[in-house]
C-alpha positions in Angstrom: -9.0 10.7 -13.4 -6.7 11.9 -10.7 -6.6 10.3 -7.3 -6.7 13.6 -5.5 -10.3 13.9 -6.7 -11.3 10.7 -5.0 -12.0 9.7 -1.4 -8.6 9.6 0.3 -7.8 8.3 3.8 -4.4 8.3 5.5 -3.1 4.9 6.6 -0.1 3.3 8.1 0.8 -0.1 6.7 3.1 -2.6 8.5 4.5 -6.0 7.7 4.2 -9.2 9.7 7.2 -8.2 11.8 5.7 -4.8 12.7 7.9 -2.8 10.5 6.2 0.2 9.0 6.2 0.6 5.2 8.0 3.8 4.3 8.3 5.8 1.1 11.9 7.1 1.5 12.0 10.9 1.5 8.2 11.0 1.6 8.1 9.9 -2.0 10.2 10.0 -5.2 12.3 6.8 -4.5 12.4 3.5 -2.8 9.8 1.8 -0.7 10.9 -0.3 2.3 9.5 -1.9 5.4 12.2 -1.2 7.9 10.9 1.4 10.5 9.9 0.2 14.0 9.6 3.5 15.7 6.4 5.5 16.0 5.3 6.3 12.4 6.3 9.7 11.0 5.0 11.5 7.9 7.0 9.2 5.5 5.2 6.2 6.9 1.8 7.6 6.2 0.2 6.7 2.8 -3.0 8.1 1.4 -5.1 5.3 0.1 -7.8 6.0 -2.5 -10.5 3.7 -3.8 -10.7 4.3 -7.5 -14.4 3.7 -7.4 -15.0 5.9 -4.4 -16.8 4.9 -1.2 -15.5 2.9 1.8 -12.5 0.7 1.5 -13.7 -2.8 0.8 -11.8 -6.1 0.0 -11.4 -6.4 -3.7 -11.3 -2.6 -4.4 -8.8 -1.2 -6.8 -6.7 1.4 -4.9 -3.8 3.8 -5.3 -1.4 4.9 -2.6 -0.2 8.5 -2.5 3.0 9.3 -0.6 3.5 12.0 2.1 4.9 14.5 -0.4 1.6 14.7 -2.2 3.2 14.2 -5.6 4.1 10.5 -5.9 2.2 7.2 -6.0 3.4 3.7 -5.2 4.2 1.9 -8.4 4.8 -1.8 -9.3 7.8 -1.3 -11.5 7.1 -2.8 -14.9 3.6 -3.7 -13.7 5.1 -6.3 -11.4 7.9 -8.9 -11.1 10.3 -6.2 -9.8 10.5 -3.5 -7.2 7.8 -1.3 -5.5 8.8 2.3 -5.9 7.2 5.7 -5.1 8.2 7.5 -8.3 5.1 7.9 -10.4 3.3 11.3 -10.5 0.1 9.9 -11.9 -2.1 6.8 -11.5 -2.2 4.2 -14.2 -2.2 0.4 -14.3 1.2 0.1 -12.6 0.0 2.4 -9.7 -3.2 0.5 -9.2 -3.5 -2.4 -6.7 -6.3 -4.7 -5.6 -6.6 -4.7 -1.8 -7.8 -8.0 -0.2 -8.6 -9.4 3.2 -9.1 -13.1 3.9 -12.7 -12.6 5.0 -13.7 -9.9 2.5 -16.0 -7.0 3.4 -15.1 -3.5 4.7 -11.5 -3.1 5.6 -11.0 -1.8 9.2 -8.2 -0.6 11.4 -5.8 -3.5 12.2 -7.0 -5.8 9.4 -4.5 -8.0 7.6 -4.4 -7.2 4.0 -2.7 -8.3 0.8 -2.0 -6.2 -2.3 -2.1 -7.6 -5.8 -1.2 -5.8 -9.0 -4.1 -4.5 -11.0 -4.0 -7.5 -13.4 -3.9 -9.9 -10.5 -0.6 -11.5 -11.5 1.7 -10.3 -8.7 1.5 -9.8 -4.9 3.4 -7.1 -3.0 5.9 -8.8 -0.6 8.1 -7.7 2.3 11.3 -9.6 1.6 12.3 -11.8 4.6 9.0 -10.9 6.3 10.1 -7.3 6.8 13.1 -5.2 7.7 14.1 -4.4 4.2 12.9 -4.0 0.7 9.3 -4.2 -0.6 9.0 -5.9 -3.9 6.2 -7.0 -6.2 7.5 -10.4 -7.1 5.3 -13.1 -5.4 2.9 -15.2 -7.3 0.9 -16.3 -4.2 -0.3 -14.9 -0.9 1.5 -16.0 2.3 2.9 -14.5 5.5 5.4 -12.2 3.7 2.6 -10.9 1.5 0.4 -10.0 4.4 0.4 -6.5 5.9 -1.6 -4.8 8.6 -3.4 -1.6 7.8 -3.7 1.0 10.5 -5.7 4.2 10.3 -3.7 7.3 11.0 -6.6 8.7 13.2 -9.7 7.0 14.6 -12.1 9.4 13.0 -11.0 8.2 9.5 -12.2 4.6 10.0 -14.9 3.6 7.5 
């Protein structure tokens, strides 16, 4: 099943130091958390719940990049880098989105992303300002991101 057939909402994601997550070139390469300016197209990711419906803590999700071709991918399924190179959604492109309190995810919520098997967390190295990796075994400050809706009418 392709993600384009599912409910897709545009989101900005930032780390704990207010750096926006960016898929370099709009997709097809590295993913970093090093932009502080107003987000542009490269900092907007489409998030799709694989089951459809509103975005809820615990959902399996995929993130499409601005180029409309690539998806965020935990290289090797985790334990390495986060890249925006895959052109389809499989286990390495599927993440579990979580909030501390559970429930519907809203604009400004703090989130964590785990790999689909639950082994690894996505982490902004140094708390932000550089690389994004999928190398953490537990959730802490560097594994916490803020999700921002690109436009108010897209809030669940």
